C-alpha positions in Angstrom: 230.5 173.2 224.2 231.3 170.2 222.0 227.7 169.1 222.3 226.4 172.5 221.4 228.7 172.7 218.4 227.5 169.3 217.2 223.8 170.3 217.6 224.5 173.5 215.6 226.2 171.5 212.8 223.3 169.0 212.7 220.8 171.9 212.5 222.8 173.4 209.6 222.9 170.1 207.8 219.2 169.5 208.2 218.3 173.0 206.8 220.8 172.5 203.9 219.2 169.1 203.0 215.8 170.9 203.0 217.0 173.4 200.5 218.5 170.7 198.3 215.2 168.7 198.4 213.3 171.8 197.5 215.6 172.5 194.6 215.3 168.9 193.3 211.5 169.2 193.4 211.6 172.5 191.5 213.8 170.8 188.8 211.4 167.8 188.6 208.4 170.1 188.1 210.2 172.0 185.4 211.6 169.0 183.5 209.0 166.3 184.2 206.0 165.3 182.2 203.0 167.6 181.9 201.5 170.1 179.5 203.7 173.0 180.7 206.9 171.1 181.1 209.7 172.2 178.8 207.4 174.6 176.9 208.7 178.0 176.1 206.5 180.8 177.2 204.9 182.8 174.4 206.3 186.2 173.7 204.2 189.0 175.1 203.0 191.8 172.9 204.8 194.9 173.9 202.5 198.0 174.3 204.2 201.4 173.9 203.9 203.9 176.6 201.9 207.1 175.9 203.0 210.6 176.4 203.4 211.5 180.1 202.8 207.9 181.2 205.2 206.4 183.8 205.8 202.9 185.0 205.3 202.0 187.8 202.3 204.4 188.4 203.8 206.0 191.5 206.1 208.9 192.2 209.8 208.3 191.2 211.0 208.8 194.8 208.8 206.2 196.4 209.7 202.7 197.6 207.8 201.1 194.7 210.0 203.0 192.2 213.5 204.3 192.5 213.4 205.5 196.1 214.4 208.6 197.8 217.4 210.7 196.7 220.6 210.0 198.8 222.3 213.3 198.0 224.3 214.7 195.2 227.6 213.1 194.2 230.2 215.8 193.6 233.7 215.6 192.2 236.0 214.6 195.0 233.4 212.9 197.2 234.0 209.4 198.4 230.8 208.3 196.6 232.3 209.6 193.3 234.4 206.4 193.3 231.1 204.5 193.0 230.5 205.9 189.6 231.7 203.7 186.7 232.4 204.2 183.0 230.2 202.9 180.2 232.3 202.1 177.1 229.5 200.3 175.3 230.0 200.9 171.6 226.4 200.1 170.9 225.3 203.3 172.8 225.8 206.8 171.4 226.6 209.3 174.1 225.9 212.9 173.4 229.3 214.7 173.1 228.8 218.5 173.3 232.5 219.2 172.9 233.0 217.0 169.9 236.4 215.9 171.0 235.7 212.4 172.1 237.8 212.9 175.2 234.8 212.1 177.4 235.6 208.4 176.9 239.2 208.6 178.2 239.1 209.0 182.0 236.7 208.5 184.8 237.5 211.3 187.2 238.2 215.0 187.2 241.5 216.8 187.2 242.4 220.5 187.6 244.4 222.5 185.2 247.0 225.2 186.0 244.3 227.9 186.5 242.2 225.7 188.8 239.4 225.2 186.3 237.6 221.9 186.4 238.2 219.9 183.3 235.3 217.5 183.1 236.2 214.0 182.0 233.5 211.6 181.0 230.5 213.4 182.4 227.8 211.7 180.3 229.4 208.3 180.7 229.4 208.2 184.5 226.9 205.8 185.9 226.2 203.8 189.0 226.9 200.1 188.2 223.2 199.3 188.4 222.3 202.0 185.8 225.1 200.8 183.5 223.7 197.2 183.6 220.2 198.3 182.7 221.4 200.6 180.0 223.5 197.9 178.3 220.5 195.6 178.4 218.3 198.2 176.8 220.9 198.9 174.0 220.6 195.2 172.9 216.8 195.4 172.9 216.9 198.6 170.8 219.1 197.0 168.1 216.8 193.9 168.1 213.7 196.0 167.8 215.0 198.3 165.1 218.0 196.9 163.1 220.5 199.7 162.3 219.2 201.9 165.2 221.2 202.4 168.4 220.4 203.8 171.8 221.3 207.4 172.4 222.0 209.0 175.8 221.4 212.7 176.3 222.0 213.0 180.0 223.2 210.8 182.9 225.3 212.0 185.8 225.4 215.7 186.2 227.0 218.0 188.8 225.2 221.2 189.8 224.1 222.0 186.2 220.9 223.7 187.3 218.9 222.0 184.5 217.3 219.4 186.8 215.2 219.7 189.9 217.2 219.9 193.2 216.3 216.3 194.1 216.9 214.9 190.6 218.6 211.4 190.5 220.8 212.7 187.7 223.0 214.2 190.4 223.6 210.7 191.8 224.2 208.9 188.6 220.9 207.0 189.0 219.0 208.6 186.1 219.4 208.8 182.3 217.5 210.6 179.5 217.5 208.6 176.3 216.3 208.6 172.6 217.0 206.5 169.6 219.9 207.3 167.4 217.7 208.3 164.5 215.7 210.6 166.7 212.4 209.2 165.3 209.9 210.4 167.9 207.4 207.8 166.7 209.7 205.2 168.3 209.8 206.8 171.8 206.7 205.1 173.2 208.1 201.7 172.3 211.6 202.8 173.6 210.0 203.5 177.0 208.4 200.1 177.0 211.7 198.4 176.2 213.3 200.3 179.1 210.6 198.9 181.4 211.4 195.4 180.1 215.2 196.0 180.5 214.6 196.4 184.3 214.7 200.2 185.0 212.9 200.9 188.3 211.1 203.9 186.9 210.4 204.9 183.3 208.7 208.1 182.3 207.7 209.3 178.8 208.6 212.8 180.1 209.1 214.8 177.0 208.3 214.6 173.3 212.1 214.7 172.9 213.3 212.0 175.3 212.5 209.2 177.8 213.5 209.5 181.4 214.6 206.4 183.3 216.0 205.8 186.8 217.1 203.0 189.1 217.2 202.3 192.8 220.4 202.9 194.6 222.9 200.1 195.3 222.1 200.5 199.0 218.4 199.9 198.2 219.3 196.7 196.5 221.4 195.7 199.5 218.5 196.3 201.8 216.8 193.3 200.2 219.1 191.0 202.2 218.3 192.5 205.5 217.5 195.5 207.7 219.7 197.3 210.1 220.5 200.4 212.1 223.7 202.6 212.0 226.4 201.7 214.5 225.9 205.1 216.2 222.3 204.3 217.1 221.6 204.1 220.8 219.9 201.3 222.8 219.0 201.2 226.5 220.5 198.6 228.9 220.0 198.1 232.6 223.4 199.8 233.1 222.7 202.7 230.8 222.7 203.8 227.2 225.0 202.1 224.7 225.7 202.5 220.9 225.1 199.5 218.8 228.8 199.2 218.1 229.3 198.4 221.9 226.3 196.0 222.2 227.1 192.3 222.6 225.0 189.1 222.5 224.0 188.1 226.0 223.3 191.7 227.1 219.8 193.0 227.7 218.2 195.9 225.9 214.9 197.7 226.4 212.0 196.2 224.4 208.2 196.4 224.3 206.1 193.6 225.8 202.7 193.9 224.0 201.2 191.2 226.1 201.9 193.0 229.4 201.7 196.5 227.9 204.9 197.7 229.3 208.6 198.1 228.5 210.9 195.2 229.6 214.6 194.3 229.2 215.0 191.5 226.7 218.1 189.3 226.0 220.1 190.0 222.8 220.3 186.6 221.2 222.6 187.5 218.3 223.1 189.9 215.4 221.2 189.1 212.3 223.5 191.3 210.4 226.6 193.4 211.4 229.4 195.3 209.8 231.1 198.1 211.7 233.1 199.4 208.7 230.9 199.6 205.6 229.1 202.9 204.8 225.4 202.5 203.9 222.4 204.6 203.2 219.5 204.8 205.7 216.1 206.3 205.9 216.1 209.1 208.5 212.8 209.4 210.2 212.1 212.7 212.1 209.0 213.3 214.3 207.3 216.5 215.5 209.2 216.4 218.7 212.5 216.4 216.9 213.3 212.7 217.6 215.3 211.0 214.8 215.8 207.4 213.8 217.9 206.0 210.9 217.2 202.5 209.6 217.2 200.7 206.3 214.1 200.9 204.2 213.3 197.2 204.3 213.2 197.2 208.2 209.9 196.9 209.9 208.7 199.8 212.1 205.4 200.1 214.1 202.9 202.5 212.6 199.4 203.7 213.4 197.0 203.1 216.3 197.2 199.4 215.8 201.0 199.4 215.9 201.1 197.5 212.6 204.6 196.6 211.4 205.4 198.1 208.0 208.5 198.7 205.9 210.3 201.9 206.8 210.4 202.7 203.1 206.6 202.9 203.1 206.4 205.6 205.8 204.9 208.9 204.8 204.9 212.3 206.4 201.9 212.4 208.7 202.1 208.7 209.7 202.4 208.1 213.5 205.2 206.0 214.9 205.8 204.8 218.4 208.4 206.0 220.9 209.5 205.5 224.5 209.0 208.5 226.7 209.9 209.3 230.3 207.2 208.8 232.9 206.2 212.3 234.1 205.8 210.9 237.6 209.6 210.4 237.6 211.6 207.3 238.3 213.1 204.9 235.7 209.8 203.8 234.2 208.9 204.6 230.6 205.7 205.3 228.8 204.7 204.4 225.2 203.4 207.2 223.0 203.0 208.0 219.3 204.5 211.0 217.4 203.8 212.3 213.9 206.4 211.8 211.1 207.4 215.3 209.8 210.4 214.5 207.6 211.9 211.6 205.6 215.2 211.6 203.8 218.2 209.5 203.0 221.4 209.8 205.0 224.7 207.8 205.1 226.3 206.3 208.1 229.2 204.0 208.7 228.5 200.6 210.1 225.2 198.7 210.4 223.8 196.3 213.0 220.6 194.3 213.4 220.2 192.9 216.9 217.7 190.1 217.5 216.1 190.1 221.0 214.0 187.4 222.6 211.1 189.8 222.6 211.3 190.3 218.8 211.5 194.1 219.0 213.9 196.7 220.4 213.9 200.4 221.4 216.5 202.2 219.2 217.0 205.9 219.7 213.8 205.7 221.7 211.8 204.4 218.7 210.0 201.1 219.2 210.9 199.0 216.1 210.8 195.4 215.1 213.9 193.2 214.9 212.9 191.9 211.5 213.1 193.0 207.9 212.5 191.9 204.3 209.4 189.8 205.1 206.2 191.9 205.5 204.8 189.8 208.4 206.2 190.1 211.9 204.2 187.1 213.1 205.6 184.9 210.3 209.2 186.2 211.1 208.7 185.4 214.8 207.6 181.9 213.9 210.5 181.4 211.5 213.0 182.4 214.1 211.5 180.2 216.9 214.0 177.3 216.3 216.8 179.8 216.7 215.3 181.0 220.0 215.1 177.4 221.2 218.7 176.9 220.1 220.0 179.9 222.0 218.0 178.8 225.1 219.6 175.3 224.8 223.1 176.7 224.4 222.5 179.1 227.3 221.6 176.1 229.4 224.7 174.2 228.3 227.0 177.1 229.0 225.3 178.0 232.3 228.0 179.1 234.7 230.6 179.6 231.9 232.3 182.9 231.6 230.7 185.7 229.6 233.5 185.6 227.0 232.9 182.0 226.2 229.2 182.5 225.9 229.9 185.0 223.2 232.3 183.0 221.2 230.8 184.2 217.9 230.4 187.9 218.6 233.2 188.8 216.3 231.5 187.4 213.2 230.4 189.9 210.6 227.8 189.9 207.8 224.4 188.3 207.7 223.9 185.4 210.2 223.8 182.0 208.5 220.3 181.2 209.8 218.8 184.5 208.6 220.5 184.2 205.2 219.0 180.7 204.8 215.5 181.8 205.9 215.6 184.7 203.4 216.6 182.3 200.6 213.8 179.9 201.5 211.3 182.7 201.7 211.9 183.7 198.1 210.9 180.1 197.1 207.9 179.6 199.4 206.4 183.0 200.2 204.2 185.0 197.8 205.9 188.0 196.3 203.6 190.5 198.1 205.1 189.4 201.4 208.7 190.0 200.3 210.5 193.3 200.2 211.0 194.4 196.6 
């Protein structure tokens, strides 16, 4: 085991030195001689949006924009604690009551006659929305001295003024104007919102601009893909939830070379956390089968079984599942089913097992073990050293007890090798291959 630990430390050191070398090269390129070195990029000319234009040019609830709704946040919900207060004095918040009390507290309380007293409705925001809003406030003051950003609506609770799937109900959307209410400025205001980093900006009305952001869980998905702890996998001894699965066990996978299901070794968990609550895409098919996974996870779609992000699935796509062989026995058959419903759900715990085969059957869906990088072949190649390493350690520990072979099963979070690969990928891979 000492030899194995020494090899692991050497591998970590080699990869660390590779990152340092790459960083030094980047610094040299930026600071060294050359026409572009040290030159400040020219300021781009900002083009105002036109009425009814939205950026990006996709639906608000798609992966390329702010993503699917995750459900309304009501007073008293656990997710209500995720809302934060924006006390920015450079932003004017519409105050219908005229009392100014909306800036005092962040939660709701009940009075003696059980009426809800709303405290700070228009100032409640998810942290991501607050960050973008503060950035935009600075841009507005720079663009028009003496003018401030004005917020009409942000988080709302069952007000009936918005569509049922509005992101206002989650604190992920905001309607804005300028403080002088000069409508000739609204096109440029929308452009400034795009520059501030909002994930979807819409010149929705002559009277305001609508902006929204991805959920915090969508941002977290950029670091990896997972399944809920309650998801089921098949082992030679029966069905297990992911919370009970351990490295060294075997799970059902698909062998594309042989065209059949096989049991493959679980090498490790690329990510694991049994306690944290997280949002997942729930995929439902025409047979009623359901799978929950993060939107950056790869799933097989279409006749060619192409791996694509779960967040890019659309109703009508065909995904692949394991089915029982009608001839009986323990054999399984591969078949495709049509996606009939997609929505966001929340589950506690998330796990991402890596098998030797590179894929796994979860809740009878055949899915990849990989996420974030939009190329399963590239991911397989990148994890090849890790497969060699696990084979080597298995050889070293041959004959050892099962418990010693799983000395690191209690670790949580993203595996160090996966974390390092994701960091390197952002340097070397083109942006279209990375989850955004």
